[in-house]
Every structure is written in C-alpha cells, then in structure tokens.
C-alpha positions as CSV (number, residue, x, y, z in Angstrom):
1,M,96.2,314.8,-98.7
2,S,94.1,317.9,-100.0
3,R,91.3,319.6,-98.5
4,K,88.9,318.4,-101.0
5,N,90.0,314.8,-100.5
6,K,89.5,315.0,-96.5
7,A,86.1,316.8,-97.1
8,E,85.0,313.7,-99.2
9,E,86.3,311.5,-96.8
10,I,84.5,313.2,-94.0
11,I,81.3,313.2,-96.2
12,D,81.7,309.5,-97.1
13,E,82.1,308.6,-93.4
14,E,79.1,310.7,-92.4
15,I,77.1,309.0,-95.3
16,Q,78.0,305.6,-94.1
17,G,76.8,306.3,-90.5
18,Q,73.7,308.0,-91.9
19,E,73.1,304.6,-93.9
20,Q,73.7,302.5,-91.1
21,E,71.1,304.4,-89.0
22,V,68.5,304.6,-91.9
23,N,68.8,301.1,-93.0
24,P,70.9,299.0,-90.5
25,Q,70.6,295.8,-92.8
26,A,71.9,297.8,-95.8
27,E,74.3,295.1,-96.8
28,N,71.6,292.5,-97.1
29,V,69.5,294.8,-99.3
30,E,70.7,293.0,-102.5
31,T,70.0,289.6,-101.5
32,E,66.4,290.4,-99.9
33,T,64.8,291.7,-103.2
34,T,61.3,290.9,-104.0
35,E,59.7,290.0,-107.2
36,E,58.8,293.8,-107.8
37,G,62.4,295.1,-107.1
38,E,61.0,297.5,-104.3
39,D,64.3,297.0,-102.3
40,L,66.3,298.2,-105.3
41,N,64.2,301.2,-105.8
42,E,64.5,302.1,-102.1
43,E,68.3,301.7,-102.3
44,E,68.3,303.7,-105.5
45,V,66.0,306.4,-103.7
46,L,68.5,306.4,-100.7
47,K,71.7,306.6,-103.1
48,A,69.9,309.5,-104.7
49,E,69.4,311.2,-101.4
50,L,72.8,310.7,-100.2
51,A,74.2,312.0,-103.4
52,Q,71.9,315.2,-103.0
53,E,73.2,315.4,-99.2
54,K,76.7,314.9,-100.5
55,D,76.6,317.8,-102.9
56,K,74.9,320.1,-100.5
57,F,77.8,319.3,-98.0
58,L,80.4,320.1,-100.8
59,R,78.9,323.0,-101.7
60,L,78.6,324.2,-97.7
61,F,82.0,323.5,-97.3
62,A,83.2,325.6,-100.4
63,E,81.2,328.3,-99.3
64,F,82.6,328.4,-95.7
65,E,86.2,328.1,-97.3
66,N,85.4,331.3,-99.5
67,F,83.8,333.1,-96.4
68,K,87.1,332.4,-94.3
69,R,89.3,333.5,-97.3
70,R,87.1,336.7,-97.8
71,T,87.2,337.4,-94.0
72,S,91.0,337.2,-93.6
73,K,91.4,339.3,-96.7
74,E,89.1,341.9,-95.1
75,R,90.8,341.5,-91.8
76,V,94.3,342.3,-93.6
77,E,92.7,345.2,-95.4
78,L,91.2,346.8,-92.1
79,F,94.7,346.3,-90.5
80,K,96.1,348.4,-93.3
81,T,93.7,351.1,-93.1
82,A,92.5,351.1,-89.3
83,G,93.8,354.6,-88.7
84,Q,92.1,356.1,-91.8
85,D,89.7,358.1,-89.9
86,I,92.6,359.9,-87.8
87,M,94.6,360.5,-90.6
88,V,92.0,362.2,-92.5
89,S,91.1,364.5,-89.6
90,L,94.9,365.3,-89.2
91,L,95.1,366.4,-93.0
92,P,93.7,370.0,-92.2
93,V,96.6,370.2,-89.7
94,L,99.2,369.5,-92.2
95,D,97.6,371.9,-94.6
96,D,97.8,374.8,-91.9
97,F,101.5,373.9,-91.3
98,D,102.4,374.4,-94.7
99,R,100.4,377.7,-94.9
100,A,102.3,378.7,-91.5
101,L,105.4,377.8,-92.9
102,N,104.7,379.8,-96.0
103,E,103.9,382.8,-94.1
104,I,106.6,382.8,-91.3
105,S,109.3,382.3,-94.3
106,K,108.1,385.8,-95.3
107,S,109.3,387.2,-91.9
108,E,112.5,388.0,-90.7
109,D,112.5,385.3,-87.7
110,G,114.6,382.6,-89.0
111,E,114.3,380.9,-85.2
112,L,110.7,380.7,-85.5
113,F,110.6,379.1,-88.8
114,K,113.2,376.6,-87.9
115,G,110.9,375.6,-84.8
116,V,107.8,375.5,-86.6
117,E,109.4,373.5,-89.6
118,L,110.8,370.9,-87.2
119,I,107.5,370.4,-85.7
120,S,105.9,370.2,-89.1
121,N,108.5,367.7,-90.4
122,K,108.1,365.7,-87.0
123,L,104.4,365.2,-87.6
124,K,104.9,364.5,-91.4
125,D,107.6,361.7,-90.5
126,T,105.1,360.2,-87.8
127,L,102.2,360.0,-90.3
128,K,104.4,358.6,-92.9
129,N,105.6,356.0,-90.8
130,K,101.9,355.0,-90.2
131,G,101.4,354.8,-94.0
132,L,100.3,358.1,-94.9
133,E,101.8,359.2,-98.3
134,Q,101.4,362.3,-100.3
135,V,100.2,361.8,-103.9
136,E,102.5,363.4,-106.2
137,V,100.9,365.9,-108.7
138,E,102.7,368.5,-110.9
139,V,101.5,371.5,-112.8
140,G,101.6,370.5,-116.7
141,E,100.5,366.7,-115.6
142,T,97.7,365.3,-117.7
143,F,94.5,365.4,-115.8
144,D,93.2,361.9,-114.4
145,A,89.7,361.8,-113.1
146,E,90.5,358.6,-111.0
147,L,93.5,360.3,-109.3
148,H,92.7,364.1,-109.4
149,E,89.7,366.2,-108.2
150,A,88.9,369.2,-110.6
151,V,88.0,372.2,-108.5
152,T,87.5,374.6,-111.5
153,Q,88.4,374.8,-115.4
154,I,89.9,378.0,-116.7
155,P,91.0,378.8,-120.3
156,A,94.4,377.1,-120.9
157,P,97.4,379.7,-121.4
158,D,98.2,377.9,-124.7
159,A,96.9,375.0,-126.6
160,S,99.4,372.5,-125.1
161,M,98.1,373.0,-121.6
162,K,94.3,371.8,-122.5
163,G,93.3,369.0,-120.5
164,K,96.3,369.5,-118.3
165,I,96.8,370.7,-114.6
166,I,97.3,374.4,-114.4
167,D,97.4,375.0,-110.6
168,I,97.4,372.5,-107.5
169,I,95.1,373.9,-104.7
170,E,95.2,371.0,-102.0
171,K,97.5,368.3,-101.7
172,G,96.4,364.8,-102.0
173,F,97.2,362.0,-99.5
174,K,96.8,358.2,-99.7
175,L,97.1,355.5,-97.0
176,G,98.6,352.4,-98.2
177,D,96.9,351.8,-101.7
178,R,93.8,353.8,-101.0
179,I,93.7,357.4,-101.9
180,I,91.9,359.1,-98.7
181,R,92.1,362.6,-100.1
182,H,92.3,363.4,-103.8
183,P,94.5,366.4,-104.8
184,K,92.4,369.4,-105.8
185,V,93.5,370.9,-109.0
186,V,92.6,373.7,-111.8
187,V,92.3,372.1,-115.1
188,G,93.0,374.1,-118.5
189,N,90.2,373.8,-121.0
C-alpha cells in the first residue's frame, strides 16, 4: 500500500472521528430534513469543511515528506564535505611541500629530498583518502571560468594560445564533487 493511500486512510479516519464529534447523529441527517432543507445545507457545509481540512492535511503531509527528503539529502552532503574547513586550511601546507621539494631537489643532499618527499606523499595520500583530489589543469588547455581562476591575462605567444592557459600559478583542489580551491592560471589574450 502506498504512502498516499495510507495518508488518505488516516485522513478519512480522522474525518470520520471529527464528524461524529461535531454531529453525533450524522447518520440520521438525511431522514430528519425540514421543509427548507437546512439540514442538507448543514451537511454540505460540513462536507466542504471536511474537504478543505483533508486538502490541508494532504498538503501538510506532502510538505513534510519534501522536508524529510531535503534534510536527508543535506545530511548526506554534509557528511561528504564535513572536513572541508580543515582541508582548505591544509592546502597551503601542500603548496609549501611542493616548493620545498622543488628547492631541495636543487641541492646535492639526496637523503633530505627523499625524507621530505616521503612526508609530503604521506600527507597527500592521507588527504586523498579523505576525498581530496587535485583538479587537473594543463598548459594549453582552454580556459573555463567555471573551473579555473584567471589571475592575469598576457599577450598570447601565438594565435593558437588565445583564450588558453599559458601558466599555472597555483594548483586547484576539490573535495568530492565540490571545488574547494580553483586553480589559479594565466590566460593568453
């Protein structure tokens, strides 16, 4: 039995209970009509009120179902992005690790590079397991305002690079399906 049918049954039972409270002799209304038909008019008025209350109840029931559906969807979304604030605050740390690895690779100390790289990879893997992903951007890709953040525009080196990404200044990241930091790029014009 569907929810609508159950709701209608509940409404009908409530209505029958209210009818008996309002007019305990509702069964005898048809037989006790006067010459002017006052009882029939009263019955019609009660039926109209009943229909109105039934409509209000159905609307309220539908509104409640929509509320339940919406809140459960919001709850699922909240669980997916619960750690967004922490992830956003750790993004500069990831950037610093990349800069450190870039500078350490220029030195002759291979062990230092391996140690810092190991720590960096461990942090990246931990964040990846929590749903953090890097937004992939490549030089020469067409600029998309929905996905990229243009920091500046420079004259394109050639005509084929107009409206395309010339340089990537900062990596972008997303948590689940939501972009939490857009990649910062330089666009050719």
